[in-house]
ZADO-1210 file (C-alpha; in nm, 4 decimals, padded with zeros to 6 digits):
<atoms>
<atom x="03.7496" y="-02.3543" z="-01.6198" code="UNK" pos="1"/>
<atom x="03.5741" y="-02.6249" z="-01.4203" code="UNK" pos="2"/>
<atom x="03.7786" y="-02.8033" z="-01.1663" code="UNK" pos="3"/>
<atom x="03.7996" y="-03.1818" z="-01.1950" code="UNK" pos="4"/>
<atom x="03.6282" y="-03.3413" z="-00.8868" code="UNK" pos="5"/>
<atom x="03.8125" y="-03.6112" z="-00.6954" code="UNK" pos="6"/>
<atom x="03.6605" y="-03.9562" z="-00.6472" code="UNK" pos="7"/>
<atom x="03.5863" y="-03.8715" z="-00.2800" code="UNK" pos="8"/>
<atom x="03.4097" y="-03.5583" z="-00.3968" code="UNK" pos="9"/>
<atom x="03.2046" y="-03.7507" z="-00.6588" code="UNK" pos="10"/>
<atom x="03.0969" y="-04.0023" z="-00.3949" code="UNK" pos="11"/>
<atom x="02.9895" y="-03.7206" z="-00.1628" code="UNK" pos="12"/>
<atom x="02.8036" y="-03.5515" z="-00.4532" code="UNK" pos="13"/>
<atom x="02.6207" y="-03.8793" z="-00.5266" code="UNK" pos="14"/>
<atom x="02.5305" y="-03.9440" z="-00.1545" code="UNK" pos="15"/>
<atom x="02.3992" y="-03.5884" z="-00.1147" code="UNK" pos="16"/>
<atom x="02.1653" y="-03.6108" z="-00.4077" code="UNK" pos="17"/>
<atom x="02.0442" y="-03.9618" z="-00.3052" code="UNK" pos="18"/>
<atom x="01.9634" y="-03.8275" z="00.0467" code="UNK" pos="19"/>
<atom x="01.7804" y="-03.5275" z="-00.1009" code="UNK" pos="20"/>
<atom x="01.5797" y="-03.7665" z="-00.3339" code="UNK" pos="21"/>
<atom x="01.4924" y="-03.9751" z="-00.0357" code="UNK" pos="22"/>
<atom x="01.3665" y="-03.6864" z="00.1689" code="UNK" pos="23"/>
<atom x="01.1636" y="-03.5484" z="-00.1286" code="UNK" pos="24"/>
<atom x="01.0092" y="-03.8954" z="-00.2036" code="UNK" pos="25"/>
<atom x="00.9102" y="-03.9237" z="00.1638" code="UNK" pos="26"/>
<atom x="00.7536" y="-03.5772" z="00.1573" code="UNK" pos="27"/>
<atom x="00.5690" y="-03.6568" z="-00.1682" code="UNK" pos="28"/>
<atom x="00.3798" y="-03.9418" z="-00.0014" code="UNK" pos="29"/>
<atom x="00.1779" y="-03.6694" z="00.1822" code="UNK" pos="30"/>
<atom x="-00.0934" y="-03.4535" z="00.0403" code="UNK" pos="31"/>
<atom x="00.0210" y="-03.1087" z="-00.0647" code="UNK" pos="32"/>
<atom x="-00.0664" y="-02.9161" z="00.2574" code="UNK" pos="33"/>
<atom x="00.0644" y="-03.1769" z="00.4874" code="UNK" pos="34"/>
<atom x="00.3764" y="-03.2164" z="00.2706" code="UNK" pos="35"/>
<atom x="00.4599" y="-02.8365" z="00.3179" code="UNK" pos="36"/>
<atom x="00.4040" y="-02.8526" z="00.6904" code="UNK" pos="37"/>
<atom x="00.6022" y="-03.1681" z="00.7366" code="UNK" pos="38"/>
<atom x="00.9017" y="-03.0397" z="00.5388" code="UNK" pos="39"/>
<atom x="00.9046" y="-02.6986" z="00.7136" code="UNK" pos="40"/>
<atom x="00.9195" y="-02.8776" z="01.0489" code="UNK" pos="41"/>
<atom x="01.2099" y="-03.1031" z="00.9329" code="UNK" pos="42"/>
<atom x="01.3933" y="-02.7966" z="00.7970" code="UNK" pos="43"/>
<atom x="01.3553" y="-02.5930" z="01.1098" code="UNK" pos="44"/>
<atom x="01.4280" y="-02.8587" z="01.3656" code="UNK" pos="45"/>
<atom x="01.6488" y="-03.1118" z="01.1903" code="UNK" pos="46"/>
<atom x="01.8117" y="-02.9914" z="00.8726" code="UNK" pos="47"/>
<atom x="01.9014" y="-02.6406" z="00.9738" code="UNK" pos="48"/>
<atom x="02.0664" y="-02.7283" z="01.3070" code="UNK" pos="49"/>
<atom x="02.2666" y="-03.0101" z="01.1390" code="UNK" pos="50"/>
<atom x="02.3764" y="-02.7863" z="00.8512" code="UNK" pos="51"/>
<atom x="02.4744" y="-02.4981" z="01.0733" code="UNK" pos="52"/>
<atom x="02.1982" y="-02.2846" z="00.9261" code="UNK" pos="53"/>
<atom x="02.0346" y="-02.1986" z="01.2622" code="UNK" pos="54"/>
<atom x="02.3569" y="-02.0799" z="01.4067" code="UNK" pos="55"/>
<atom x="02.4334" y="-01.8679" z="01.0919" code="UNK" pos="56"/>
<atom x="02.0806" y="-01.7260" z="01.0994" code="UNK" pos="57"/>
<atom x="02.1059" y="-01.6184" z="01.4678" code="UNK" pos="58"/>
<atom x="02.4472" y="-01.4591" z="01.3963" code="UNK" pos="59"/>
<atom x="02.3029" y="-01.2579" z="01.1117" code="UNK" pos="60"/>
<atom x="02.0112" y="-01.1461" z="01.3206" code="UNK" pos="61"/>
<atom x="02.2371" y="-01.0530" z="01.6078" code="UNK" pos="62"/>
<atom x="02.4443" y="-00.8369" z="01.3768" code="UNK" pos="63"/>
<atom x="02.1416" y="-00.6610" z="01.2255" code="UNK" pos="64"/>
<atom x="01.9118" y="-00.6352" z="01.5196" code="UNK" pos="65"/>
<atom x="02.1512" y="-00.6012" z="01.8254" code="UNK" pos="66"/>
<atom x="01.8686" y="-00.4304" z="02.0289" code="UNK" pos="67"/>
<atom x="01.6025" y="-00.6956" z="01.9850" code="UNK" pos="68"/>
<atom x="01.5499" y="-00.9478" z="02.2484" code="UNK" pos="69"/>
<atom x="01.7073" y="-01.3050" z="02.2234" code="UNK" pos="70"/>
<atom x="01.3541" y="-01.4524" z="02.2469" code="UNK" pos="71"/>
<atom x="01.2414" y="-01.2379" z="01.9461" code="UNK" pos="72"/>
<atom x="01.5465" y="-01.3256" z="01.7401" code="UNK" pos="73"/>
<atom x="01.5008" y="-01.6914" z="01.8178" code="UNK" pos="74"/>
<atom x="01.1432" y="-01.6713" z="01.6944" code="UNK" pos="75"/>
<atom x="01.2355" y="-01.4943" z="01.3816" code="UNK" pos="76"/>
<atom x="01.5003" y="-01.7684" z="01.3142" code="UNK" pos="77"/>
<atom x="01.2553" y="-02.0463" z="01.3641" code="UNK" pos="78"/>
<atom x="01.0027" y="-01.8964" z="01.1350" code="UNK" pos="79"/>
<atom x="01.2559" y="-01.7978" z="00.8736" code="UNK" pos="80"/>
<atom x="01.3982" y="-02.1571" z="00.8657" code="UNK" pos="81"/>
<atom x="01.0492" y="-02.2984" z="00.8392" code="UNK" pos="82"/>
<atom x="00.9822" y="-02.0654" z="00.5398" code="UNK" pos="83"/>
<atom x="01.3117" y="-02.1811" z="00.3900" code="UNK" pos="84"/>
<atom x="01.1892" y="-02.5357" z="00.4214" code="UNK" pos="85"/>
<atom x="00.8450" y="-02.4628" z="00.2844" code="UNK" pos="86"/>
<atom x="01.0038" y="-02.2791" z="-00.0215" code="UNK" pos="87"/>
<atom x="01.2333" y="-02.5749" z="-00.0850" code="UNK" pos="88"/>
<atom x="00.9698" y="-02.8394" z="-00.1005" code="UNK" pos="89"/>
<atom x="00.7317" y="-02.6109" z="-00.2956" code="UNK" pos="90"/>
<atom x="01.0201" y="-02.5813" z="-00.5573" code="UNK" pos="91"/>
<atom x="01.0353" y="-02.9632" z="-00.5729" code="UNK" pos="92"/>
<atom x="00.6585" y="-02.9874" z="-00.6037" code="UNK" pos="93"/>
<atom x="00.6224" y="-02.7824" z="-00.9212" code="UNK" pos="94"/>
<atom x="00.2881" y="-02.9139" z="-01.0486" code="UNK" pos="95"/>
<atom x="00.1133" y="-02.9185" z="-00.7040" code="UNK" pos="96"/>
<atom x="00.2639" y="-02.5575" z="-00.6322" code="UNK" pos="97"/>
<atom x="00.1497" y="-02.4161" z="-00.9651" code="UNK" pos="98"/>
<atom x="-00.2026" y="-02.5772" z="-00.9280" code="UNK" pos="99"/>
<atom x="-00.2258" y="-02.4340" z="-00.5806" code="UNK" pos="100"/>
<atom x="-00.1375" y="-02.0863" z="-00.7007" code="UNK" pos="101"/>
<atom x="-00.3802" y="-02.1087" z="-00.9971" code="UNK" pos="102"/>
<atom x="-00.6622" y="-02.2224" z="-00.7637" code="UNK" pos="103"/>
<atom x="-00.6353" y="-01.9044" z="-00.5646" code="UNK" pos="104"/>
<atom x="-00.3273" y="-01.9591" z="-00.3567" code="UNK" pos="105"/>
<atom x="-00.1885" y="-01.6095" z="-00.4479" code="UNK" pos="106"/>
<atom x="-00.3212" y="-01.2641" z="-00.5198" code="UNK" pos="107"/>
<atom x="-00.1452" y="-01.0225" z="-00.7448" code="UNK" pos="108"/>
<atom x="-00.1335" y="-00.6475" z="-00.6810" code="UNK" pos="109"/>
<atom x="00.0915" y="-00.3462" z="-00.6855" code="UNK" pos="110"/>
<atom x="00.1711" y="-00.0312" z="-00.8915" code="UNK" pos="111"/>
<atom x="00.3946" y="-00.2382" z="-01.1186" code="UNK" pos="112"/>
<atom x="00.1272" y="-00.4782" z="-01.2493" code="UNK" pos="113"/>
<atom x="00.0014" y="-00.2467" z="-01.5183" code="UNK" pos="114"/>
<atom x="00.3576" y="-00.1340" z="-01.5873" code="UNK" pos="115"/>
<atom x="00.4472" y="-00.5070" z="-01.6653" code="UNK" pos="116"/>
<atom x="00.1524" y="-00.5378" z="-01.9069" code="UNK" pos="117"/>
<atom x="00.2336" y="-00.2249" z="-02.0924" code="UNK" pos="118"/>
<atom x="00.5984" y="-00.3160" z="-02.1296" code="UNK" pos="119"/>
<atom x="00.5391" y="-00.6736" z="-02.2390" code="UNK" pos="120"/>
<atom x="00.2689" y="-00.5688" z="-02.4972" code="UNK" pos="121"/>
<atom x="00.5004" y="-00.3060" z="-02.6388" code="UNK" pos="122"/>
<atom x="00.8077" y="-00.5330" z="-02.6627" code="UNK" pos="123"/>
<atom x="01.0102" y="-00.3443" z="-02.3909" code="UNK" pos="124"/>
<atom x="01.2531" y="-00.5652" z="-02.1937" code="UNK" pos="125"/>
<atom x="01.1505" y="-00.6234" z="-01.8383" code="UNK" pos="126"/>
<atom x="01.3922" y="-00.7109" z="-01.5587" code="UNK" pos="127"/>
<atom x="01.2041" y="-00.8422" z="-01.2559" code="UNK" pos="128"/>
<atom x="01.4178" y="-00.8249" z="-00.9371" code="UNK" pos="129"/>
<atom x="01.3455" y="-01.0451" z="-00.6337" code="UNK" pos="130"/>
<atom x="01.5100" y="-01.1252" z="-00.3043" code="UNK" pos="131"/>
<atom x="01.5268" y="-01.4552" z="-00.1242" code="UNK" pos="132"/>
<atom x="01.2071" y="-01.3565" z="00.0504" code="UNK" pos="133"/>
<atom x="00.8782" y="-01.5610" z="00.0770" code="UNK" pos="134"/>
<atom x="00.8622" y="-01.7647" z="-00.2487" code="UNK" pos="135"/>
<atom x="00.9289" y="-01.5729" z="-00.5696" code="UNK" pos="136"/>
<atom x="00.7797" y="-01.8628" z="-00.7790" code="UNK" pos="137"/>
<atom x="00.4251" y="-01.7463" z="-00.7067" code="UNK" pos="138"/>
<atom x="00.4646" y="-01.4411" z="-00.9027" code="UNK" pos="139"/>
<atom x="00.6523" y="-01.6260" z="-01.1823" code="UNK" pos="140"/>
<atom x="00.3660" y="-01.8628" z="-01.2184" code="UNK" pos="141"/>
<atom x="00.1027" y="-01.5802" z="-01.2422" code="UNK" pos="142"/>
<atom x="00.3100" y="-01.3791" z="-01.4864" code="UNK" pos="143"/>
<atom x="00.3640" y="-01.6809" z="-01.7025" code="UNK" pos="144"/>
<atom x="-00.0075" y="-01.7407" z="-01.7087" code="UNK" pos="145"/>
<atom x="-00.0569" y="-01.3934" z="-01.8482" code="UNK" pos="146"/>
<atom x="00.1279" y="-01.5242" z="-02.1545" code="UNK" pos="147"/>
<atom x="00.4600" y="-01.3700" z="-02.0621" code="UNK" pos="148"/>
<atom x="00.7460" y="-01.6380" z="-02.0553" code="UNK" pos="149"/>
<atom x="00.9795" y="-01.5796" z="-01.7550" code="UNK" pos="150"/>
<atom x="01.3404" y="-01.6401" z="-01.7913" code="UNK" pos="151"/>
<atom x="01.5724" y="-01.6730" z="-01.4944" code="UNK" pos="152"/>
<atom x="01.9486" y="-01.6455" z="-01.4261" code="UNK" pos="153"/>
<atom x="02.1021" y="-01.8755" z="-01.1587" code="UNK" pos="154"/>
<atom x="02.4226" y="-01.9520" z="-00.9983" code="UNK" pos="155"/>
<atom x="02.5300" y="-02.3167" z="-01.0809" code="UNK" pos="156"/>
<atom x="02.6066" y="-02.5499" z="-00.7815" code="UNK" pos="157"/>
<atom x="02.9541" y="-02.7136" z="-00.7438" code="UNK" pos="158"/>
<atom x="02.7848" y="-03.0509" z="-00.7178" code="UNK" pos="159"/>
<atom x="02.6996" y="-03.1366" z="-01.0787" code="UNK" pos="160"/>
<atom x="02.4368" y="-03.3970" z="-00.9954" code="UNK" pos="161"/>
<atom x="02.2569" y="-03.1598" z="-00.7760" code="UNK" pos="162"/>
<atom x="02.2914" y="-02.8757" z="-01.0320" code="UNK" pos="163"/>
<atom x="02.1369" y="-03.0996" z="-01.2949" code="UNK" pos="164"/>
<atom x="01.8399" y="-03.1778" z="-01.0729" code="UNK" pos="165"/>
<atom x="01.8018" y="-02.8212" z="-00.9729" code="UNK" pos="166"/>
<atom x="01.8096" y="-02.6934" z="-01.3249" code="UNK" pos="167"/>
<atom x="01.5624" y="-02.9485" z="-01.4520" code="UNK" pos="168"/>
<atom x="01.3267" y="-02.8609" z="-01.1761" code="UNK" pos="169"/>
<atom x="01.3694" y="-02.4893" z="-01.2199" code="UNK" pos="170"/>
<atom x="01.2645" y="-02.5365" z="-01.5962" code="UNK" pos="171"/>
<atom x="00.9348" y="-02.6736" z="-01.4587" code="UNK" pos="172"/>
<atom x="00.8724" y="-02.3265" z="-01.3074" code="UNK" pos="173"/>
<atom x="01.0271" y="-02.0934" z="-01.5610" code="UNK" pos="174"/>
<atom x="01.0318" y="-02.0923" z="-01.9383" code="UNK" pos="175"/>
<atom x="01.4046" y="-02.0364" z="-01.9748" code="UNK" pos="176"/>
<atom x="01.6965" y="-02.0813" z="-01.7474" code="UNK" pos="177"/>
<atom x="02.0539" y="-01.9340" z="-01.7924" code="UNK" pos="178"/>
<atom x="02.3508" y="-02.0384" z="-01.5668" code="UNK" pos="179"/>
<atom x="02.5843" y="-01.7655" z="-01.4608" code="UNK" pos="180"/>
<atom x="02.9075" y="-01.7678" z="-01.6470" code="UNK" pos="181"/>
<atom x="03.0257" y="-01.6250" z="-01.9793" code="UNK" pos="182"/>
<atom x="02.7988" y="-01.8188" z="-02.2157" code="UNK" pos="183"/>
<atom x="02.4915" y="-01.8240" z="-01.9848" code="UNK" pos="184"/>
<atom x="02.5055" y="-01.4511" z="-01.9066" code="UNK" pos="185"/>
<atom x="02.5511" y="-01.3703" z="-02.2776" code="UNK" pos="186"/>
<atom x="02.2444" y="-01.5639" z="-02.3632" code="UNK" pos="187"/>
<atom x="02.0568" y="-01.4051" z="-02.0671" code="UNK" pos="188"/>
<atom x="02.1611" y="-01.0712" z="-02.2040" code="UNK" pos="189"/>
<atom x="02.0499" y="-01.1538" z="-02.5567" code="UNK" pos="190"/>
<atom x="01.7172" y="-01.2724" z="-02.4402" code="UNK" pos="191"/>
<atom x="01.6585" y="-00.9492" z="-02.2493" code="UNK" pos="192"/>
<atom x="01.7682" y="-00.7380" z="-02.5474" code="UNK" pos="193"/>
<atom x="01.5175" y="-00.9204" z="-02.7577" code="UNK" pos="194"/>
<atom x="01.2306" y="-00.7927" z="-02.5466" code="UNK" pos="195"/>
<atom x="01.2317" y="-01.0816" z="-02.3004" code="UNK" pos="196"/>
<atom x="01.1101" y="-01.0831" z="-01.9363" code="UNK" pos="197"/>
<atom x="01.3769" y="-01.1947" z="-01.7005" code="UNK" pos="198"/>
<atom x="01.3841" y="-01.2475" z="-01.3241" code="UNK" pos="199"/>
<atom x="01.7023" y="-01.2181" z="-01.1182" code="UNK" pos="200"/>
<atom x="01.7841" y="-01.2069" z="-00.7438" code="UNK" pos="201"/>
<atom x="01.9022" y="-00.8840" z="-00.6018" code="UNK" pos="202"/>
<atom x="02.0445" y="-01.0042" z="-00.2702" code="UNK" pos="203"/>
<atom x="02.3102" y="-01.2603" z="-00.3783" code="UNK" pos="204"/>
<atom x="02.6578" y="-01.2078" z="-00.2254" code="UNK" pos="205"/>
<atom x="02.9023" y="-01.0829" z="-00.4770" code="UNK" pos="206"/>
<atom x="03.2537" y="-01.0774" z="-00.3408" code="UNK" pos="207"/>
<atom x="03.3710" y="-00.8377" z="-00.6080" code="UNK" pos="208"/>
<atom x="03.0643" y="-00.6209" z="-00.6042" code="UNK" pos="209"/>
<atom x="02.9983" y="-00.2744" z="-00.4566" code="UNK" pos="210"/>
<atom x="02.9298" y="-00.2322" z="-00.0923" code="UNK" pos="211"/>
<atom x="02.5541" y="-00.1521" z="-00.0731" code="UNK" pos="212"/>
<atom x="02.3898" y="-00.0693" z="00.2471" code="UNK" pos="213"/>
<atom x="02.1420" y="-00.3453" z="00.3499" code="UNK" pos="214"/>
<atom x="01.9697" y="-00.3411" z="00.6935" code="UNK" pos="215"/>
<atom x="02.2260" y="-00.0999" z="00.8214" code="UNK" pos="216"/>
<atom x="02.5308" y="-00.3043" z="00.7217" code="UNK" pos="217"/>
<atom x="02.7395" y="-00.2808" z="00.3981" code="UNK" pos="218"/>
<atom x="02.6878" y="-00.5843" z="00.1827" code="UNK" pos="219"/>
<atom x="02.8914" y="-00.6812" z="-00.1340" code="UNK" pos="220"/>
<atom x="02.6415" y="-00.6584" z="-00.4117" code="UNK" pos="221"/>
<atom x="02.6485" y="-00.6964" z="-00.7969" code="UNK" pos="222"/>
<atom x="02.5464" y="-00.3862" z="-00.9836" code="UNK" pos="223"/>
<atom x="02.5207" y="-00.5807" z="-01.3101" code="UNK" pos="224"/>
<atom x="02.1456" y="-00.5943" z="-01.3078" code="UNK" pos="225"/>
<atom x="02.1273" y="-00.2147" z="-01.3115" code="UNK" pos="226"/>
<atom x="02.3878" y="-00.1918" z="-01.5810" code="UNK" pos="227"/>
<atom x="02.2008" y="-00.4325" z="-01.7890" code="UNK" pos="228"/>
<atom x="01.8785" y="-00.2386" z="-01.7443" code="UNK" pos="229"/>
<atom x="02.0434" y="00.0771" z="-01.8541" code="UNK" pos="230"/>
<atom x="02.2087" y="-00.0966" z="-02.1658" code="UNK" pos="231"/>
<atom x="01.8733" y="-00.2498" z="-02.2703" code="UNK" pos="232"/>
<atom x="01.6324" y="00.0241" z="-02.1527" code="UNK" pos="233"/>
<atom x="01.4580" y="-00.2463" z="-01.9434" code="UNK" pos="234"/>
<atom x="01.1828" y="-00.1722" z="-01.7030" code="UNK" pos="235"/>
<atom x="01.3095" y="-00.2723" z="-01.3550" code="UNK" pos="236"/>
<atom x="01.0282" y="-00.4049" z="-01.1287" code="UNK" pos="237"/>
<atom x="01.0980" y="-00.5229" z="-00.7775" code="UNK" pos="238"/>
<atom x="00.8482" y="-00.7981" z="-00.6738" code="UNK" pos="239"/>
<atom x="00.7761" y="-00.9773" z="-00.3486" code="UNK" pos="240"/>
<atom x="00.5698" y="-01.2946" z="-00.2639" code="UNK" pos="241"/>
<atom x="00.4650" y="-01.2547" z="00.0917" code="UNK" pos="242"/>
<atom x="00.3740" y="-01.5757" z="00.2622" code="UNK" pos="243"/>
<atom x="00.0420" y="-01.5565" z="00.4518" code="UNK" pos="244"/>
<atom x="-00.0454" y="-01.6991" z="00.7974" code="UNK" pos="245"/>
<atom x="-00.1788" y="-02.0236" z="00.6506" code="UNK" pos="246"/>
<atom x="00.1893" y="-02.0925" z="00.5366" code="UNK" pos="247"/>
<atom x="00.0546" y="-02.1842" z="00.1878" code="UNK" pos="248"/>
<atom x="-00.0780" y="-01.8799" z="00.0138" code="UNK" pos="249"/>
<atom x="00.0850" y="-01.5488" z="-00.0954" code="UNK" pos="250"/>
<atom x="00.0115" y="-01.1863" z="-00.1346" code="UNK" pos="251"/>
<atom x="00.2217" y="-01.1193" z="-00.4519" code="UNK" pos="252"/>
<atom x="00.3220" y="-00.7503" z="-00.5037" code="UNK" pos="253"/>
<atom x="00.4862" y="-00.6022" z="-00.8076" code="UNK" pos="254"/>
<atom x="00.6069" y="-00.2627" z="-00.6999" code="UNK" pos="255"/>
<atom x="00.6430" y="00.0612" z="-00.9038" code="UNK" pos="256"/>
<atom x="00.9639" y="00.0645" z="-01.1311" code="UNK" pos="257"/>
<atom x="01.2997" y="00.1596" z="-01.0212" code="UNK" pos="258"/>
<atom x="01.4053" y="00.4807" z="-01.1980" code="UNK" pos="259"/>
<atom x="01.7028" y="00.4650" z="-01.4305" code="UNK" pos="260"/>
<atom x="02.0028" y="00.6274" z="-01.2672" code="UNK" pos="261"/>
<atom x="02.3700" y="00.5336" z="-01.2206" code="UNK" pos="262"/>
<atom x="02.4290" y="00.1628" z="-01.1497" code="UNK" pos="263"/>
<atom x="02.5225" y="00.2032" z="-00.7791" code="UNK" pos="264"/>
<atom x="02.2133" y="00.4305" z="-00.6998" code="UNK" pos="265"/>
<atom x="01.9732" y="00.1862" z="-00.8743" code="UNK" pos="266"/>
<atom x="02.1190" y="-00.1075" z="-00.6943" code="UNK" pos="267"/>
<atom x="02.0808" y="00.0853" z="-00.3662" code="UNK" pos="268"/>
<atom x="01.7196" y="00.1664" z="-00.4547" code="UNK" pos="269"/>
<atom x="01.6538" y="-00.2014" z="-00.5287" code="UNK" pos="270"/>
<atom x="01.8071" y="-00.3087" z="-00.2130" code="UNK" pos="271"/>
<atom x="01.6023" y="-00.0461" z="-00.0158" code="UNK" pos="272"/>
<atom x="01.2800" y="-00.1965" z="-00.1457" code="UNK" pos="273"/>
<atom x="01.3936" y="-00.5346" z="-00.0300" code="UNK" pos="274"/>
<atom x="01.5071" y="-00.3926" z="00.3180" code="UNK" pos="275"/>
<atom x="01.1562" y="-00.2496" z="00.3612" code="UNK" pos="276"/>
<atom x="00.9923" y="-00.5796" z="00.3108" code="UNK" pos="277"/>
<atom x="01.2310" y="-00.7577" z="00.5347" code="UNK" pos="278"/>
<atom x="01.1622" y="-00.5093" z="00.8143" code="UNK" pos="279"/>
<atom x="00.7879" y="-00.5641" z="00.7812" code="UNK" pos="280"/>
<atom x="00.8346" y="-00.9498" z="00.7660" code="UNK" pos="281"/>
<atom x="01.1764" y="-01.0415" z="00.9028" code="UNK" pos="282"/>
<atom x="01.0859" y="-01.4038" z="00.9255" code="UNK" pos="283"/>
<atom x="01.0442" y="-01.4438" z="00.5512" code="UNK" pos="284"/>
<atom x="01.3957" y="-01.3535" z="00.4385" code="UNK" pos="285"/>
<atom x="01.6615" y="-01.6201" z="00.4024" code="UNK" pos="286"/>
<atom x="01.8830" y="-01.5336" z="00.6882" code="UNK" pos="287"/>
<atom x="02.0870" y="-01.8449" z="00.6144" code="UNK" pos="288"/>
<atom x="02.2846" y="-01.6659" z="00.3592" code="UNK" pos="289"/>
<atom x="02.6320" y="-01.5294" z="00.4316" code="UNK" pos="290"/>
<atom x="02.4997" y="-01.1988" z="00.2957" code="UNK" pos="291"/>
<atom x="02.7480" y="-00.9504" z="00.4326" code="UNK" pos="292"/>
<atom x="03.0843" y="-01.1428" z="00.4085" code="UNK" pos="293"/>
<atom x="03.3443" y="-01.0816" z="00.1398" code="UNK" pos="294"/>
<atom x="03.4428" y="-01.3917" z="-00.0378" code="UNK" pos="295"/>
<atom x="03.1282" y="-01.5818" z="00.0583" code="UNK" pos="296"/>
<atom x="02.8032" y="-01.6807" z="-00.0848" code="UNK" pos="297"/>
</atoms>
């Protein structure tokens, strides 16, 4: 049941959305490349410190990489927050982002690419699993251009105005969007059962989930994606969009499928794939998340 929001909360909701709109409008005055750089800089040096994201990022890095130097962790934090900013403004620049990808801004590779084609052509359900790493929308754009509509499951925001804005923008990147919750999850499952292709994040904090090892620390993780894959016989494909040195282009990798097993083992295998990518490029994962805390998101 939705909780009725107070007048104060409604005013804060409205002010937050207006502020975001103003920042996005300011960014959109710039050409695409300059826009991405400008927003990345603002996210790293202004938004993140004010929102407490830099502090949280450094706390997570200290927990996971206690033996690394403070200078190295500060550098990872700065680049990670910049990537967070780039991803956010790319999200709110849907047409420019997709045009950039289609003009050669991403390359697609990996053992799972042919597996994806085979499954989609045969009508087998496909569950693509991503982490908050790089920018997963690059792969979504290319897969959609193959003629395979991509559906996504997302966690609604408490601010209904922001949630509406986020959902409408997400629908400019994906073909279908289902909010988490009884009705949305049911529709998501039905879509997958019908032979659909669905994308889902594997690294979202789930307070009631299983403790799955991630970067050496147990993290509460939902095993529902694995259960769904087993129930629908869906092909499970981890994928990663690795941002390149120019800050704009991507090397998009669809990895070999995750073997069907028990849900906890499958979820650990999915998490291990993400962990390997994070260790290769730690500055591309969203360290701003409260990934390891019970009762947090």
